[in-house]
C-alpha positions as CSV (number, residue, x, y, z in Angstrom):
1,X,-32.8,67.9,-7.3
2,X,-29.7,69.5,-9.0
3,X,-28.7,69.3,-12.0
4,X,-25.0,67.9,-13.0
5,X,-25.1,69.4,-16.3
6,X,-27.2,72.0,-17.7
7,X,-26.9,72.2,-21.6
8,X,-28.2,75.9,-22.5
9,X,-28.4,77.3,-26.0
10,X,-25.8,75.2,-27.9
11,X,-25.4,76.1,-31.0
12,X,-22.2,74.0,-33.6
13,X,-22.3,74.3,-36.8
14,X,-19.8,73.1,-39.5
15,X,-18.3,75.5,-42.0
16,X,-18.3,74.2,-45.6
17,X,-17.7,75.0,-48.7
18,X,-21.1,74.4,-49.7
19,X,-21.9,76.5,-46.8
20,X,-22.1,76.4,-43.1
21,X,-24.4,73.2,-41.8
22,X,-26.2,73.7,-38.6
23,X,-25.5,70.3,-36.9
24,X,-26.9,71.8,-33.2
25,X,-28.7,74.8,-33.4
26,X,-30.0,75.8,-30.0
27,X,-30.4,72.7,-27.9
28,X,-30.8,73.1,-24.2
29,X,-30.8,69.8,-21.7
30,X,-30.6,68.7,-18.7
31,X,-29.3,65.4,-16.2
32,X,-29.8,65.0,-13.2
33,X,-27.6,63.3,-11.1
34,X,-28.0,59.5,-11.8
35,X,-30.2,60.1,-14.5
36,X,-30.3,58.3,-17.0
37,X,-31.9,60.2,-20.0
38,X,-32.4,59.5,-24.2
39,X,-31.2,61.6,-27.3
40,X,-33.6,59.9,-30.2
41,X,-33.8,60.6,-34.2
42,X,-33.1,59.6,-37.2
43,X,-29.1,59.9,-38.2
44,X,-28.3,63.1,-38.8
45,X,-30.3,65.0,-36.6
46,X,-27.8,66.6,-34.2
47,X,-27.5,63.6,-31.3
48,X,-23.9,63.1,-31.3
49,X,-23.0,66.7,-32.3
50,X,-24.2,67.8,-29.2
51,X,-22.5,65.1,-27.5
52,X,-19.5,65.8,-28.8
53,X,-20.1,69.1,-28.0
54,X,-19.9,68.0,-24.2
55,X,-16.4,67.0,-24.5
56,X,-15.3,69.8,-26.7
57,X,-14.5,67.0,-29.5
58,X,-16.3,68.8,-32.8
59,X,-13.7,68.2,-35.4
60,X,-11.8,71.5,-35.7
61,X,-11.1,73.7,-37.9
62,X,-14.7,72.8,-40.3
63,X,-16.2,72.6,-36.5
64,X,-17.0,74.7,-34.2
65,X,-19.8,75.2,-31.0
66,X,-20.8,78.8,-31.6
67,X,-22.9,79.7,-28.6
68,X,-24.3,78.5,-25.6
69,X,-23.5,77.3,-22.1
70,X,-22.2,73.6,-21.0
71,X,-22.7,73.7,-17.2
72,X,-21.0,71.1,-15.9
73,X,-21.7,70.9,-11.5
74,X,-21.8,74.8,-11.8
75,X,-18.2,74.8,-14.4
76,X,-18.4,76.1,-18.1
77,X,-17.2,73.8,-19.4
78,X,-16.7,76.1,-23.3
79,X,-14.2,78.3,-20.8
80,X,-12.0,75.9,-20.0
81,X,-8.0,75.3,-21.2
82,X,-7.4,72.4,-23.1
83,X,-5.4,71.1,-20.7
84,X,-8.5,71.9,-17.5
85,X,-11.0,70.2,-20.0
86,X,-8.5,67.0,-20.5
87,X,-9.0,66.8,-17.4
88,X,-12.7,66.3,-17.2
89,X,-12.3,64.1,-19.8
90,X,-12.4,60.4,-17.6
91,X,-12.0,61.8,-14.5
92,X,-15.6,63.8,-14.2
93,X,-17.3,63.0,-18.2
94,X,-16.2,59.9,-19.8
95,X,-17.7,58.3,-23.8
96,X,-18.5,54.9,-24.9
97,X,-17.8,55.5,-29.1
98,X,-20.3,53.3,-31.3
99,X,-17.7,52.0,-33.6
100,X,-15.0,50.6,-30.4
101,X,-13.0,48.6,-33.2
102,X,-12.2,52.0,-34.7
103,X,-12.3,54.1,-31.4
104,X,-9.4,51.3,-29.9
105,X,-6.3,52.0,-30.6
106,X,-5.0,48.6,-32.3
107,X,-1.5,49.4,-31.7
108,X,-1.9,48.6,-27.7
109,X,-3.3,46.4,-25.5
110,X,-6.6,46.5,-24.0
111,X,-4.9,46.9,-19.9
112,X,-3.1,49.5,-21.5
113,X,-5.8,51.6,-22.9
114,X,-7.6,50.9,-19.7
115,X,-4.8,51.9,-17.3
116,X,-3.9,54.5,-19.8
117,X,-6.6,57.0,-17.9
118,X,-6.0,55.5,-14.3
119,X,-2.7,56.4,-14.3
120,X,-3.2,60.6,-15.9
121,X,-6.0,61.0,-13.8
122,X,-5.2,59.1,-10.5
123,X,-1.7,58.7,-10.2
124,X,-1.3,55.1,-10.6
125,X,1.4,52.7,-11.4
126,X,1.9,51.2,-14.3
127,X,2.0,47.8,-12.7
128,X,-1.4,49.1,-10.4
129,X,-3.3,50.1,-13.2
130,X,-2.9,46.6,-15.2
131,X,-4.4,45.5,-12.1
132,X,-7.0,47.5,-12.0
133,X,-7.9,46.6,-16.1
134,X,-7.6,43.7,-15.2
135,X,-10.3,43.8,-12.3
136,X,-12.4,46.2,-14.3
137,X,-12.9,43.7,-17.3
138,X,-14.0,40.9,-14.7
139,X,-16.7,43.6,-13.6
140,X,-17.7,43.8,-17.8
141,X,-17.8,40.3,-18.2
142,X,-14.4,39.3,-19.5
143,X,-13.5,36.0,-18.6
144,X,-9.9,35.1,-17.7
145,X,-9.2,39.3,-17.6
146,X,-5.6,38.4,-15.7
147,X,-4.5,37.4,-19.6
148,X,-6.6,39.2,-22.1
149,X,-5.6,42.5,-20.8
150,X,-2.7,41.5,-22.8
151,X,-4.5,41.0,-25.7
152,X,-5.0,44.0,-28.7
153,X,-8.3,44.4,-29.9
154,X,-8.6,42.8,-33.3
155,X,-7.8,40.2,-30.5
156,X,-11.6,40.5,-29.2
157,X,-15.1,40.3,-30.6
158,X,-17.1,43.4,-31.6
159,X,-19.3,43.2,-28.1
160,X,-15.7,42.3,-26.3
161,X,-14.7,45.3,-27.6
162,X,-17.6,47.2,-26.8
163,X,-17.2,45.3,-23.0
164,X,-14.0,46.9,-22.8
165,X,-15.0,51.1,-24.4
166,X,-16.9,50.2,-21.5
167,X,-14.5,49.7,-18.4
168,X,-12.4,52.4,-20.0
169,X,-15.1,54.8,-19.7
170,X,-15.9,53.7,-16.0
171,X,-12.2,53.5,-15.0
172,X,-12.5,56.7,-12.8
173,X,-15.8,56.8,-12.1
174,X,-17.2,59.6,-13.8
175,X,-20.1,61.7,-12.9
176,X,-22.0,60.9,-16.6
177,X,-21.2,58.7,-18.9
178,X,-22.3,59.1,-23.0
179,X,-23.1,56.5,-24.6
180,X,-23.4,56.7,-28.2
181,X,-25.3,53.9,-30.1
182,X,-23.7,51.7,-27.9
183,X,-25.2,48.3,-29.1
184,X,-25.2,49.2,-33.3
185,X,-22.2,46.5,-34.3
186,X,-23.8,43.6,-31.8
187,X,-26.4,41.1,-32.0
188,X,-29.4,41.7,-30.8
189,X,-28.6,38.4,-27.4
190,X,-25.4,40.5,-26.4
191,X,-27.0,43.9,-26.7
192,X,-29.3,43.3,-24.1
193,X,-26.8,41.9,-22.0
194,X,-24.5,45.4,-22.7
195,X,-27.6,48.3,-21.8
196,X,-28.3,45.1,-18.1
197,X,-24.1,45.8,-17.7
198,X,-24.2,49.8,-18.2
199,X,-27.9,50.0,-15.8
200,X,-26.7,47.9,-13.3
201,X,-22.8,50.0,-13.5
202,X,-24.3,53.7,-13.7
203,X,-26.8,52.6,-10.8
204,X,-24.4,51.4,-8.6
205,X,-21.5,54.5,-8.7
206,X,-24.5,56.6,-9.1
207,X,-23.5,57.7,-12.3
208,X,-25.7,60.1,-14.7
209,X,-26.1,58.5,-18.7
210,X,-26.6,60.2,-21.7
211,X,-28.0,57.4,-24.1
212,X,-27.9,58.2,-27.6
213,X,-29.9,55.9,-30.0
214,X,-32.2,55.6,-32.6
215,X,-33.2,52.6,-31.2
216,X,-37.0,53.7,-29.2
217,X,-37.3,49.5,-27.6
218,X,-33.6,50.5,-25.7
219,X,-35.2,53.4,-24.6
220,X,-38.1,52.6,-22.9
221,X,-36.9,50.3,-20.8
222,X,-33.8,52.4,-19.5
223,X,-34.6,56.4,-19.8
224,X,-36.3,58.9,-17.2
225,X,-36.5,61.1,-19.7
226,X,-36.9,61.0,-23.5
227,X,-35.6,64.0,-25.7
228,X,-36.2,63.6,-29.9
229,X,-33.9,65.2,-32.0
230,X,-34.9,66.3,-35.2
231,X,-32.4,69.0,-38.4
232,X,-30.3,70.2,-35.1
233,X,-33.4,70.8,-32.5
234,X,-35.4,69.2,-29.5
235,X,-39.1,69.1,-30.6
236,X,-39.9,67.2,-28.2
237,X,-39.4,65.9,-24.4
238,X,-41.4,64.3,-21.5
239,X,-41.1,61.0,-19.3
240,X,-40.6,58.6,-21.6
241,X,-43.6,56.7,-20.9
242,X,-45.9,59.7,-21.5
243,X,-43.8,60.3,-24.5
244,X,-44.1,56.4,-25.5
245,X,-48.4,56.3,-24.8
246,X,-48.8,60.1,-25.5
247,X,-46.5,61.6,-27.9
248,X,-46.5,65.9,-29.1
249,X,-45.1,66.1,-32.1
250,X,-46.0,63.9,-35.1
251,X,-42.8,62.6,-36.2
252,X,-42.6,61.4,-32.8
253,X,-45.1,59.6,-33.1
254,X,-43.9,58.8,-36.7
255,X,-40.8,57.2,-35.0
256,X,-42.7,54.8,-32.9
257,X,-45.3,53.7,-35.4
258,X,-42.0,52.6,-37.7
259,X,-40.6,49.9,-35.2
260,X,-42.4,46.7,-34.6
261,X,-44.7,45.8,-31.2
262,X,-45.0,42.9,-30.2
263,X,-48.2,43.3,-29.1
264,X,-49.7,43.6,-32.4
265,X,-50.8,41.1,-35.4
266,X,-47.3,40.9,-37.4
267,X,-50.3,40.6,-40.2
268,X,-50.0,44.2,-39.8
269,X,-47.8,46.9,-41.9
270,X,-45.2,49.2,-40.4
271,X,-45.9,52.9,-41.5
272,X,-42.7,54.4,-42.4
273,X,-41.9,58.5,-42.0
274,X,-42.7,59.6,-45.7
275,X,-39.8,61.7,-47.7
276,X,-36.0,62.6,-46.1
277,X,-34.6,65.1,-43.7
278,X,-33.9,68.0,-44.5
279,X,-30.6,70.5,-46.0
280,X,-29.2,72.2,-42.6
281,X,-27.3,74.3,-44.5
282,X,-30.9,75.6,-46.5
283,X,-33.9,74.5,-43.9
284,X,-36.9,75.6,-44.6
285,X,-38.8,78.9,-43.1
286,X,-41.0,77.5,-40.2
287,X,-41.8,74.2,-39.1
288,X,-38.3,71.4,-40.2
289,X,-41.0,69.3,-40.5
290,X,-42.9,70.4,-41.9
291,X,-42.4,68.9,-45.4
292,X,-42.7,65.6,-44.1
293,X,-46.3,66.2,-41.2
294,X,-49.6,64.8,-42.7
295,X,-51.1,67.1,-40.2
296,X,-49.0,70.1,-41.1
297,X,-51.0,73.9,-41.0
298,X,-50.5,76.9,-42.6
299,X,-48.6,78.4,-39.6
300,X,-45.7,75.6,-40.1
301,X,-44.8,76.8,-43.4
302,X,-44.5,80.5,-42.0
303,X,-43.2,80.3,-38.5
304,X,-40.7,77.7,-36.5
305,X,-42.5,76.9,-33.7
306,X,-41.0,77.7,-29.9
307,X,-41.0,74.1,-27.6
308,X,-43.3,75.1,-25.2
309,X,-45.5,73.1,-22.9
310,X,-48.4,71.1,-23.8
311,X,-49.2,69.1,-20.8
312,X,-47.9,68.4,-17.1
313,X,-43.7,68.2,-17.9
314,X,-44.0,67.7,-21.3
315,X,-42.8,69.7,-23.9
316,X,-43.6,69.8,-27.6
317,X,-42.6,72.0,-30.8
318,X,-45.6,72.4,-32.8
319,X,-48.3,74.3,-33.3
320,X,-50.5,71.6,-33.9
321,X,-50.0,69.8,-30.7
322,X,-50.6,73.8,-29.0
323,X,-53.5,74.1,-30.1
324,X,-54.8,70.6,-28.6
325,X,-55.1,68.6,-31.4
326,X,-53.2,65.5,-31.7
327,X,-55.2,63.0,-34.6
328,X,-52.1,61.4,-34.7
329,X,-51.9,59.5,-30.8
330,X,-54.9,57.8,-31.6
331,X,-52.8,55.8,-34.3
332,X,-49.6,55.6,-32.0
333,X,-50.7,54.1,-29.5
């Protein structure tokens, strides 16, 4: 299967007064056409920065893409001019931001914010754009769309604002949608509705989806493949079911044992991952997870483990796992 997008050895750093923050430090992954992948990890691990790098929306001058390639449909996005990149955003690649209230323009109507991209990319008139905006609002489940296109973001609830963000993202039928924590601001019931909506729309349009989340329940239901990130690197990836049932990195196992499960007794205590993520300005020598890992061996302190295949189509950056010693698997099942 031909990949729609390939991220190769991406490095995105932030230059601060305290030093260089290596937010994304040599990340590689791909997404096939119509496929859903998930980027998973704690806050600050580099998930969002890697996604913003695809769209070249990293805040400058502090933030800079230092190295790597982002090949989208045969085109290296990092080599495009600013004008060429503007034509890609929304038309070919779109994003659903984490905070719709801060992402939507408070002084423009919802209809105008949807139609703006249609006028720019599809050469629609203002009238045609608003008609299409109403259709899109109806598609994402907003009642009375012909009236609501004239409302402003503050007149929408949190769930409705997120639906409007989805409408903006799908307006030009892009080939790739990036969903950055798309359900963090809504309750569980609305969360399920929004995720089903995103899945149905991407399936109908055969659109690839990068789902950025820390909610492992979401990943289990919606993603084909999972990429686990830690301290700016991908430390495990594979088929979603394989990663869930047979985690090959102790960090992934820790994420799984720190969330409640319906098939276990309510009396069972959740097991948190001890410690804090490392300082991205001064990463330790060797494995970045070593200080928090109960299974670390001396080699973990001396050498950074490469990302290698440890099972069929299942990769992990862990010296212990590569020696086929995975005591954490028994605890995570």
